[in-house]
C-alpha positions as a printed Julia matrix, in Angstrom:
726×3 Matrix{Float64}:
   0.0     0.0     0.0
   1.06    3.56   -0.63
   2.04    4.93    2.78
   1.31    8.62    3.4
   3.7    11.26    2.13
   4.95   13.49    4.97
   5.26   16.85    3.24
   7.66   19.41    4.78
   6.42   22.91    5.64
   7.63   24.42    2.37
   6.95   21.34    0.28
   9.62   19.06   -1.14
  10.6    16.14   -3.31
   8.92   12.73   -3.25
  10.61    9.62   -4.62
   8.09    7.88   -6.87
  10.46    4.89   -6.94
   9.24    4.2    -3.4
   5.73    3.62   -4.76
   6.24    2.23   -8.28
   8.6    -0.55   -9.36
   8.71    0.82  -12.92
   8.33    4.6   -12.97
   8.72    4.69  -16.76
   5.1     3.51  -16.96
   3.79    6.65  -15.23
   1.62    8.72  -17.56
   0.83   11.8   -15.52
   0.1    13.39  -12.15
  -3.46   14.64  -11.73
  -3.76   18.36  -10.94
  -4.89   19.47   -7.49
  -5.91   22.99   -6.49
  -4.06   22.78   -3.16
  -0.59   22.11   -4.53
   1.52   22.2    -7.71
   3.6    19.22   -8.83
   6.62   18.98  -11.1
   7.52   15.54  -12.45
  11.21   14.95  -13.11
  12.26   13.99  -16.61
  13.17   10.46  -15.56
   9.89   10.21  -13.59
  11.73    9.04  -10.49
  10.54   11.92   -8.34
   8.12   14.79   -8.13
   8.31   18.13   -6.4
   5.2    19.18   -4.47
   4.68   22.89   -3.74
   1.71   23.47   -1.38
  -0.46   26.57   -1.22
  -2.82   27.97    1.41
  -5.61   25.6     0.33
  -3.73   22.47    1.41
  -5.47   20.75    4.32
  -3.88   18.57    6.96
  -4.63   15.59    4.67
  -4.75   15.55    0.88
  -4.32   13.08   -1.97
  -1.84   12.57   -4.8
  -3.29   10.8    -7.84
  -0.89    9.15  -10.26
  -1.94    7.74  -13.64
   0.03    4.79  -14.98
  -0.97    2.97  -18.18
  -4.52    4.16  -17.68
  -4.73    2.95  -14.07
  -5.02    5.09  -10.94
  -2.81    4.97   -7.85
  -3.74    7.26   -4.97
  -1.29    8.25   -2.23
  -2.31   10.17    0.93
  -0.42   13.38    1.73
   0.13   14.65    5.26
   0.72   18.37    5.65
   3.5    19.21    8.09
   2.34   20.14   11.58
   5.78   21.22   12.77
   6.18   24.39   14.77
   9.18   26.65   15.26
  10.63   26.57   18.79
  13.19   29.01   20.17
  15.35   27.94   23.14
  16.8    30.83   25.11
  19.25   30.74   28.06
  19.88   34.14   29.69
  23.56   34.97   30.24
  23.9    38.78   30.45
  27.55   38.67   31.56
  28.44   35.87   29.11
  29.74   33.63   31.86
  29.36   30.54   29.66
  31.78   29.62   26.91
  29.56   27.04   25.2
  25.9    26.07   25.39
  24.42   23.14   23.48
  21.29   20.98   23.57
  21.17   17.19   23.42
  17.9    15.32   23.17
  15.71   12.83   21.4
  15.34   15.18   18.44
  19.08   15.21   17.61
  20.07   11.71   18.67
  21.49   13.04   21.96
  24.42   14.56   20.05
  24.93   18.09   21.43
  27.2    19.16   18.58
  24.14   19.08   16.31
  22.38   21.81   18.31
  24.91   24.47   19.24
  23.38   27.63   20.7
  24.61   31.06   19.57
  25.09   34.08   21.79
  23.11   37.24   20.96
  21.41   39.99   22.95
  22.57   38.69   26.36
  21.23   35.17   25.75
  22.14   31.87   24.15
  19.63   30.91   21.46
  18.78   27.94   19.28
  15.86   27.49   16.86
  14.45   24.31   15.33
  11.23   22.82   13.96
   9.47   20.23   16.12
   6.61   17.85   15.42
   3.76   17.75   17.95
   4.52   15.72   21.04
   6.89   15.44   23.99
  10.61   15.84   23.37
  13.15   14.98   26.08
  16.38   16.97   26.25
  19.22   18.29   28.41
  21.36   21.4    28.29
  25.14   21.05   27.98
  26.74   24.18   29.44
  30.53   24.28   29.26
  30.55   20.5    28.99
  28.27   19.89   31.98
  24.86   18.29   31.41
  21.8    19.51   33.28
  18.09   20.24   33.21
  16.69   23.38   31.62
  16.16   25.77   34.58
  13.43   27.63   32.69
  11.38   24.49   32.04
   9.56   22.85   35.0
   8.49   19.81   32.94
  10.72   16.79   33.44
  10.56   12.97   33.35
  12.65   10.05   34.5
  15.32    8.95   32.04
  14.99    5.35   33.23
  18.55    5.31   34.57
  18.12    7.13   37.85
  18.19   10.66   36.42
  15.79   13.16   34.87
  15.34   14.85   31.48
  13.62   18.12   30.66
  10.58   17.79   28.41
   9.53   20.14   25.62
   5.83   19.8    24.81
   4.7    21.0    21.39
   1.51   20.87   19.37
  -2.1    21.9    19.7
  -3.78   20.72   22.91
  -7.24   21.3    21.43
  -9.37   18.16   21.25
  -9.44   16.57   17.83
 -12.21   14.53   16.29
 -12.18   10.83   17.08
 -13.36    8.47   14.35
 -14.65    5.05   15.39
 -15.78    2.15   13.18
 -19.57    2.04   13.4
 -21.67   -0.57   11.61
 -20.98   -3.08    8.87
 -23.38   -2.63    5.94
 -24.19   -4.94    3.07
 -22.0    -2.97    0.68
 -19.92   -0.78    2.95
 -19.63    0.5     6.5
 -20.36    3.48    8.71
 -18.14    5.69   10.87
 -18.93    7.48   14.12
 -17.56   11.03   14.53
 -17.1    12.74   17.89
 -16.95   16.19   16.24
 -17.39   17.65   12.73
 -14.6    17.12   10.22
 -13.37   19.21    7.31
 -12.27   16.43    4.95
 -12.3    12.64    4.95
 -10.53   10.23    2.58
 -11.34    6.52    2.25
  -9.01    4.15    0.38
  -9.38    0.53   -0.63
  -5.83   -0.65   -1.22
  -4.36    2.14   -3.37
  -7.57    3.64   -4.73
  -9.42    6.6    -3.21
 -13.06    5.45   -3.19
 -14.66    8.21   -1.11
 -13.81   11.85   -0.45
 -16.12   13.85    1.79
 -15.93   17.53    2.81
 -17.49   19.49    5.65
 -19.26   16.6     7.35
 -20.95   17.7    10.57
 -22.92   14.51   11.14
 -22.27   12.07   13.96
 -22.42    9.19   11.49
 -21.01    8.83    7.96
 -21.86    5.96    5.65
 -19.38    4.74    3.04
 -20.44    2.48    0.18
 -18.02    0.47   -1.92
 -18.22    1.49   -5.6
 -16.88   -1.85   -6.83
 -16.73   -5.51   -5.94
 -13.48   -6.85   -4.52
 -12.04  -10.34   -4.62
  -9.93  -11.84   -1.88
  -8.16   -9.67    0.65
  -8.32   -5.88    0.47
  -7.37   -3.23    3.01
  -9.46   -0.17    3.87
  -7.77    2.96    5.2
  -9.48    6.13    6.43
  -7.8     9.51    6.93
  -9.46   12.76    8.01
  -8.88   16.1     9.69
 -10.74   18.85   11.49
  -9.81   22.44   12.24
  -7.3    21.33   14.88
  -5.4    18.76   12.84
  -5.44   15.14   11.71
  -7.83   12.73   13.38
  -6.94    9.16   14.2
  -6.67    7.05   11.06
  -8.33    3.66   10.54
  -7.18    0.44    8.88
  -9.15   -2.8     8.57
  -9.36   -5.82    6.23
 -11.99   -6.93    3.73
 -12.64  -10.41    2.42
 -14.4   -10.43   -0.95
 -15.63   -6.9    -0.31
 -16.99   -7.57    3.19
 -15.57   -6.06    6.38
 -13.97   -8.84    8.43
 -15.44   -9.0    11.93
 -14.48  -12.6    12.7
 -10.79  -13.03   13.62
 -10.86  -16.67   12.5
 -11.0   -15.43    8.88
  -7.59  -13.78    9.16
  -4.46  -15.32    7.65
  -0.82  -15.39    8.72
  -0.09  -13.08    5.78
  -2.23  -10.45    7.56
   0.74   -9.02    9.41
  -1.39   -7.2    11.99
  -2.21  -10.64   13.42
   1.43  -11.47   14.17
   2.42  -12.43   17.7
   6.17  -12.75   17.53
   8.58  -14.9    19.51
  12.26  -13.94   19.37
  14.69  -16.72   20.15
  18.47  -16.85   20.11
  19.12  -20.08   18.24
  22.21  -21.11   20.23
  20.41  -20.61   23.55
  17.04  -22.16   22.75
  17.18  -25.92   22.24
  19.84  -28.44   21.18
  18.26  -30.8    18.68
  21.45  -32.2    17.15
  24.33  -32.76   19.54
  26.67  -33.72   16.69
  27.03  -30.05   15.71
  27.53  -28.74   19.26
  31.06  -27.41   18.86
  32.09  -24.54   21.14
  35.15  -22.57   20.09
  38.18  -24.37   21.52
  39.77  -21.5    23.41
  40.77  -21.07   27.04
  40.25  -17.33   26.53
  36.45  -17.75   26.35
  34.39  -18.33   29.48
  31.51  -20.8    29.01
  28.77  -18.11   29.16
  30.4   -16.42   26.12
  30.71  -19.6    24.06
  28.35  -21.83   22.12
  25.77  -23.71   24.2
  24.57  -25.97   21.38
  21.15  -24.7    20.38
  20.41  -25.2    16.69
  17.75  -25.12   13.98
  16.83  -28.75   14.57
  16.09  -27.81   18.18
  13.65  -25.13   17.0
  12.0   -27.59   14.62
  11.62  -30.1    17.44
   9.78  -27.52   19.53
   7.47  -26.81   16.59
   6.75  -30.54   16.38
   6.18  -30.75   20.13
   3.65  -27.93   19.89
   5.43  -25.49   22.19
   4.78  -22.41   20.05
   1.24  -23.48   19.2
   0.41  -24.07   22.87
   1.77  -20.65   23.81
  -0.16  -19.1    20.93
   2.59  -17.27   19.05
   2.35  -17.38   15.27
   5.63  -15.78   14.14
   9.12  -17.03   15.03
  11.99  -14.56   14.8
  15.3   -16.4    14.54
  18.59  -14.77   15.5
  21.15  -14.68   12.62
  22.08  -18.11   11.28
  24.84  -17.25    8.79
  28.33  -18.63    9.29
  30.27  -16.91   12.07
  34.01  -17.17   12.87
  35.75  -20.05   14.64
  37.96  -17.93   16.89
  37.84  -15.77   20.01
  37.26  -12.03   19.65
  36.52   -8.96   21.73
  37.38   -8.59   25.39
  35.58   -8.17   28.69
  37.93   -7.03   31.48
  36.51   -8.61   34.62
  36.16  -11.54   34.68
  38.49  -11.55   31.7
  37.06  -13.27   28.65
  36.83  -13.13   24.92
  33.73  -14.17   22.97
  32.67  -16.59   20.27
  30.15  -15.71   17.58
  27.46  -17.92   19.15
  24.9   -15.1    18.7
  25.3   -14.91   14.93
  25.98  -11.17   14.56
  29.57  -11.55   13.23
  29.04  -12.93    9.69
  31.88  -14.42    7.67
  29.29  -15.33    5.01
  25.97  -13.75    4.12
  24.42  -16.81    2.5
  25.95  -19.9     4.11
  24.26  -21.35    7.21
  26.57  -21.81   10.21
  27.24  -25.56   10.44
  26.76  -25.34   14.22
  23.11  -24.45   13.55
  22.41  -26.8    10.64
  22.31  -26.66    6.87
  20.05  -25.94    3.91
  17.88  -29.02    4.41
  17.5   -28.5     8.16
  16.44  -24.89    7.65
  14.03  -25.81    4.88
  12.46  -28.42    7.17
  12.02  -25.8     9.9
  10.23  -23.48    7.46
   8.02  -26.27    6.15
   7.04  -27.34    9.66
   6.33  -23.76   10.74
   4.18  -23.04    7.69
   2.41  -26.35    8.17
   1.47  -25.14   11.64
   0.27  -21.77   10.29
   3.29  -19.86   11.59
   5.53  -17.26    9.96
   9.31  -17.28   10.25
  11.39  -14.12   10.02
  15.17  -14.08    9.99
  17.51  -11.68   11.75
  19.77  -10.35    9.0
  23.05   -8.46    9.44
  23.96   -6.12    6.57
  25.7    -3.22    8.33
  28.97   -5.01    8.98
  30.94   -8.18    8.41
  33.59   -9.97   10.42
  37.16   -9.24    9.36
  37.5   -12.85    8.12
  34.64  -12.37    5.64
  35.92  -12.97    2.07
  34.19   -9.79    0.92
  36.31   -7.68    3.28
  39.45   -9.66    2.56
  38.99   -8.97   -1.16
  37.58   -5.42   -0.97
  38.94   -3.62    2.09
  37.99   -0.36    0.37
  34.33   -1.42    0.7
  34.51   -0.66    4.42
  34.36    2.72    6.12
  37.51    4.1     7.74
  38.3     2.79   11.21
  39.96    6.08   12.1
  38.46    9.55   11.93
  40.34   12.51   10.41
  41.46   13.61   13.89
  43.1    10.22   14.48
  40.55    8.9    16.96
  39.06    5.46   16.48
  35.59    5.4    14.91
  34.06    2.68   17.1
  30.73    2.74   18.96
  29.97    6.31   17.89
  26.35    5.34   17.39
  24.94    8.82   16.81
  27.77   11.24   16.04
  29.04    9.0    13.19
  25.91    6.96   12.67
  26.58    5.77    9.1
  30.29    4.97    9.39
  31.05    3.81   12.94
  32.39    0.31   13.57
  30.86   -1.89   16.27
  34.34   -3.22   17.13
  37.8    -3.26   15.6
  37.22   -6.71   14.06
  33.8    -5.8    12.59
  34.28   -3.56    9.53
  31.26   -1.4     8.73
  30.4    -1.5     5.04
  30.3     1.71    3.04
  26.81    1.79    1.54
  27.5     5.09   -0.18
  29.18    2.91   -2.82
  26.71    1.45   -5.37
  28.72   -1.76   -5.75
  28.37   -2.46   -2.02
  24.62   -1.83   -2.12
  24.23   -4.11   -5.14
  26.24   -6.98   -3.67
  24.72   -6.87   -0.2
  21.11   -6.5    -1.35
  21.58   -9.52   -3.61
  22.83  -11.51   -0.61
  19.83  -10.48    1.48
  17.34  -11.2    -1.31
  18.81  -14.71   -1.58
  17.09  -15.62    1.7
  13.59  -14.87    0.38
  14.12  -16.35   -3.09
  15.88  -19.58   -2.07
  13.8   -20.05    1.08
  10.13  -19.38    1.83
  10.97  -16.84    4.52
   8.19  -14.53    5.64
  10.3   -11.56    6.62
  13.42   -9.98    8.05
  14.42   -8.34   11.3
  17.14   -5.98   10.12
  20.04   -5.41   12.49
  21.48   -1.89   12.98
  19.01   -0.26   10.6
  19.9     3.35   11.37
  23.58    2.74   10.58
  22.82    1.95    6.93
  22.05    4.47    4.19
  18.49    4.61    2.88
  19.56    3.56   -0.62
  20.32    0.07    0.68
  16.81   -0.34    2.08
  15.19    1.03   -1.07
  17.21   -1.26   -3.32
  16.54   -4.3    -1.13
  12.8    -3.67   -1.0
  12.61   -3.2    -4.78
  14.43   -6.48   -5.3
  12.2    -8.34   -2.84
   9.04   -7.03   -4.52
  10.28   -7.8    -8.03
  11.69  -11.26   -7.24
   8.96  -12.67   -4.99
   5.18  -12.98   -5.24
   4.35  -12.99   -1.52
   4.24  -10.37    1.24
   7.53  -10.06    3.14
   7.48   -8.29    6.5
  10.52   -6.12    7.19
  11.11   -4.69   10.66
  14.15   -2.65   11.63
  16.21   -1.91   14.73
  16.76    1.8    15.39
  17.46    3.52   18.67
  16.7     7.2    18.27
  14.09    9.88   17.77
  10.62    9.31   16.39
  11.66   11.2    13.25
  14.73    9.04   12.69
  12.78    5.83   13.26
  10.0     6.87   10.86
  12.46    7.99    8.19
  13.16    4.33    7.36
   9.48    3.38    7.17
   7.46    3.71    3.99
   6.25    1.72    1.0
   9.74    1.72   -0.52
  11.7     0.7     2.58
  10.65   -1.0     5.83
   7.2    -1.9     7.16
   8.09   -1.08   10.76
  10.73   -0.86   13.44
  10.88   -1.93   17.06
   9.45    0.76   19.33
  12.21    1.16   21.9
  10.83    4.51   23.03
   7.58    2.82   24.02
   9.46   -0.04   25.67
  11.53    2.36   27.77
   8.33    4.07   28.93
   6.71    0.69   29.66
   9.69   -0.44   31.75
   9.45    2.78   33.75
   5.71    2.35   34.23
   5.49   -1.34   35.08
   8.86   -2.23   36.66
   9.21    0.79   38.93
   7.1     1.77   41.93
   8.03    5.47   41.97
   6.56    6.38   38.57
   3.06    6.66   37.15
   1.55    6.02   33.74
   1.67    9.55   32.29
   4.89    9.03   30.34
   3.66    5.69   29.0
   0.45    7.28   27.74
   2.42   10.09   26.09
   4.79    7.66   24.38
   1.92    5.46   23.2
   0.0     8.4    21.72
   3.12    9.87   20.15
   3.83    6.55   18.46
   0.29    6.39   17.06
   0.77    9.94   15.74
   4.12    9.21   14.1
   3.7     5.65   12.84
  -0.06    5.46   12.26
  -2.92    4.34   14.48
  -2.66    0.77   13.14
   1.08    0.5    12.73
   3.16   -2.69   12.65
   5.84   -1.58   15.11
   7.37   -4.27   17.28
   6.38   -4.05   20.97
   8.97   -6.01   22.91
   9.16   -7.6    26.36
  12.95   -7.38   26.11
  15.81   -8.29   23.81
  19.39   -9.51   23.64
  20.8    -6.03   24.36
  18.87   -5.21   27.56
  18.82   -6.58   31.08
  15.75   -8.72   31.64
  12.62   -6.77   32.56
  11.86   -9.07   35.46
  15.25   -8.35   37.03
  14.55   -4.63   37.0
  11.06   -5.3    38.37
  12.41   -7.44   41.22
  15.09   -4.91   42.11
  17.89   -7.41   41.45
  19.21   -5.08   38.74
  19.15   -1.39   39.6
  18.2     1.3    37.11
  21.22    3.41   38.05
  23.86    0.72   37.46
  25.59   -0.82   34.46
  23.43   -3.89   33.84
  26.2    -5.61   31.9
  28.6    -5.31   34.84
  25.81   -6.56   37.11
  25.44   -9.69   35.03
  29.15  -10.45   35.21
  29.7    -9.72   38.89
  26.81  -11.4    40.7
  24.29  -14.19   40.38
  21.05  -12.44   39.48
  17.97  -14.22   40.76
  14.4   -13.09   41.44
  14.34  -11.98   45.06
  10.9   -10.31   44.91
   8.14  -12.51   43.52
   5.87   -9.53   42.79
   8.07   -9.08   39.71
   6.17  -11.9    37.99
   2.92   -9.92   38.13
   4.74   -6.81   36.87
   6.04   -8.78   33.89
   2.55  -10.13   33.29
   1.28   -6.55   33.16
   3.91   -5.72   30.53
   2.74   -8.7    28.46
  -0.86   -7.53   28.87
   0.07   -4.03   27.72
   1.91   -5.27   24.61
  -1.0    -7.53   23.74
  -3.5    -4.69   24.16
  -2.02   -1.94   21.99
  -1.48   -1.56   18.22
   1.64   -3.13   16.78
   3.23   -6.57   16.78
   3.71   -8.03   20.29
   7.15   -9.62   20.57
   8.15  -12.01   23.37
  11.87  -12.42   24.02
  12.47  -16.1    24.72
  12.13  -16.88   28.41
  10.0   -13.83   29.14
   6.92  -16.02   28.96
   7.95  -17.54   32.3
  10.27  -14.87   33.7
  13.89  -15.71   32.97
  16.11  -13.32   34.99
  19.41  -11.73   34.02
  21.58   -8.66   33.66
  22.66   -7.42   30.26
  24.58   -9.35   27.59
  25.45  -12.19   27.98
  23.53  -12.8    31.21
  20.24  -12.08   29.41
  20.99  -14.97   27.05
  20.72  -17.91   29.41
  19.65  -21.29   28.07
  15.91  -21.61   27.56
  14.1   -23.59   30.22
  11.24  -25.89   29.21
  10.97  -28.1    32.29
  11.07  -27.82   36.08
   9.38  -24.44   36.09
   8.37  -23.08   39.47
   4.75  -22.41   40.35
   5.3   -18.68   39.72
   6.88  -19.37   36.34
   4.09  -21.72   35.31
   1.45  -19.23   36.41
   3.07  -16.49   34.33
   3.34  -18.68   31.25
  -0.29  -19.72   31.59
  -1.35  -16.08   31.95
   0.62  -15.12   28.83
  -1.04  -17.97   26.94
  -4.48  -16.66   27.89
  -3.55  -13.09   26.95
  -2.37  -14.23   23.53
  -5.6   -16.17   23.04
  -7.64  -13.06   23.83
  -5.71  -10.95   21.35
  -5.91  -13.51   18.54
  -9.69  -13.78   18.95
 -10.44  -10.05   19.18
 -10.73   -7.83   16.11
 -10.79   -4.84   18.48
  -7.37   -5.75   19.87
  -5.99   -6.49   16.4
  -7.45   -3.64   14.32
  -9.46   -1.42   16.64
  -9.07    2.27   17.38
  -7.08    3.16   20.49
  -8.11    5.7    23.1
  -6.41    6.51   26.4
  -9.28    7.04   28.85
  -7.15    7.66   31.93
  -3.46    7.88   32.81
  -2.21    8.98   36.21
   0.15    7.8    38.93
  -2.05    4.8    39.76
  -4.29    3.88   36.82
  -3.88    3.41   33.09
  -7.08    2.76   31.12
  -7.19    1.98   27.4
 -10.12    1.42   25.07
 -10.03   -0.44   21.74
 -13.08   -0.29   19.42
 -13.95   -2.12   16.2
 -17.42   -2.17   14.57
 -19.37   -2.62   17.78
 -16.76   -4.67   19.65
 -15.2    -2.74   22.53
 -12.5    -3.71   25.02
 -11.4    -1.65   28.0
  -8.06   -2.57   29.58
  -7.35   -1.31   33.1
  -3.91   -1.37   34.74
  -3.77   -0.67   38.48
  -0.33   -0.22   40.07
  -1.63    1.25   43.32
  -1.9    -0.52   46.65
  -5.68   -0.19   46.64
  -8.36   -1.8    44.53
  -9.91    0.34   41.81
 -13.68    0.42   41.38
 -14.77    1.46   37.89
 -17.88    1.31   35.74
 -17.74    0.17   32.13
 -20.47   -1.22   29.9
 -23.05   -0.67   32.64
 -21.33   -2.89   35.18
 -19.01   -2.32   38.11
 -15.48   -3.56   37.69
 -13.06   -4.1    40.55
  -9.35   -4.22   39.66
  -7.26   -5.46   42.56
  -3.91   -3.8    43.4
  -0.88   -4.42   41.16
  -2.79   -6.12   38.4
  -4.93   -5.52   35.31
  -8.24   -6.51   33.81
  -9.75   -6.69   30.33
 -13.45   -5.83   30.11
 -15.49   -6.62   27.0
 -18.82   -5.13   25.97
 -20.04   -8.47   24.71
């Protein structure tokens, strides 16, 4: 589908190659009285110049060989913000700002001194933006701004709040009609656009009714997707997305397919640490320099297949397996941890010496093909973790083309390693992991061919892309074009980017990735559910900001944890502190669960992820509460037997939560509304064509008495409840 165009304030260029595989077939761009377009000679891009008539939402119509393709346009809602720090005697030598908006790199936002103050101006999208001042090298809160939030590490950040606080119209799916559907409006709207796939089928202006009916002008075969966009005088409303089957709105979740990616419930497993199904390939690196926790444990692809056969995933309810990288990794010992001193093997799969060969310690072509066949036979998707950003120094590509890597040293002579934000596109992860230079077309061509191999030679259903933000956009565009042109099935692509909402969204559109993991939401969820000294306000803000940036029915990954974070349950139990280095904690003490209330806190996190838009993603072991500090302590061997009563209770609760989500169209496709968010309660509502679900989280020490759907609901302390209207 053609994802919306986010048009800058003054207009800008749009790459039509993101929306059309063959732009040479484009005939023309239909005129619109709210903007002027200029099509480039090669038809690869257009320039859009808006005028005063452009609303918050508009439409771009493209004609190609007599057929219509419609693409929504979003008008920029950015506002200009001026930061000012008084300094009449110019006591400061340097003042900078670091925050979410600039990747926490202060050098990108240097304030200038004028008229007795330090000033900096920038455009900001609506929402909450965390930041700190850096005055003469010292970080601190903005003394002029009273708004602040926890940074999740024992400190605080200032918060800039932008946007219009005026209430905007809420659109809710109403009734299903014989040849269409109706919408409920909370307030009048100025314009409304309804799409079926990539065709605008209804365009309404100035509707002041509480109910709008939409009829389908055509008949549709198979699966189609309806999208609704609208705006009122205060800005864009929530958007809608829902599926059709043969022209009828789907209201029964049993009619959905695994290719409907909104139905995914993902399970991320580290292959080496999951299950050993073939002991003949269990071959740790033979080195006294590697401690056992940093070496191969023996998990393999056959072990995953065995668990599919045993029904583990089916019993839990997950329908998408995300495998850690399975390409060949080196045989030796690399890296160094100082205390206790150890090097590491490539058990995790993120140090490729080949981009197409399966690591023999995990299996081979036939073993992987069997895993895919078994998963698909059990109605499950499989997505593969793929590493494109870097290779191991033993990789033949690097050995043959050392000029295909970025420079290890910066012009000033310093080493360009782990500079995640200041040198985002060139930094090396370590001295033995050369970062590839994707500004070179030959590197893009070679590496996208290697990635495409996995979806042409195997029936993979998608990729999790490692280190997404460290790779130029041209790689993602080229890869996506190749996938679309060389396969005839939907392929889900989700990226990994730590950074601002703008940076994360910049990699998401029709021509690049479907989604990314929402680490900003996860950080807010950890603060809300694992801590006792915080409320739900920041979580609500992060949730709503994500819906604003990524769409109200996005496909972002909502995680319980991952291989780069200390386990949630260990934060929740207090066995890992928020103000300590969680990696050091994992190396220096045996982390257990000393406070059993942490199991209920983790259950609440699962309930949250399974209640909100996006793709819920369970990190292996989080279904029962595996503890641990950061890497490698968060990568303990999976436990299938001898679970404690608390662990069994948590796994059973997660199973029931997954069942509820899979059977509820409201939880899968419904609108999302935050009804209440304070220091004790968080209340969400999901709505879909008459089906409504209210989810209440209570972290107080007292029971909460509420009324929903004409009945009293009691939510006991430190738990949650889902209430249905039917």
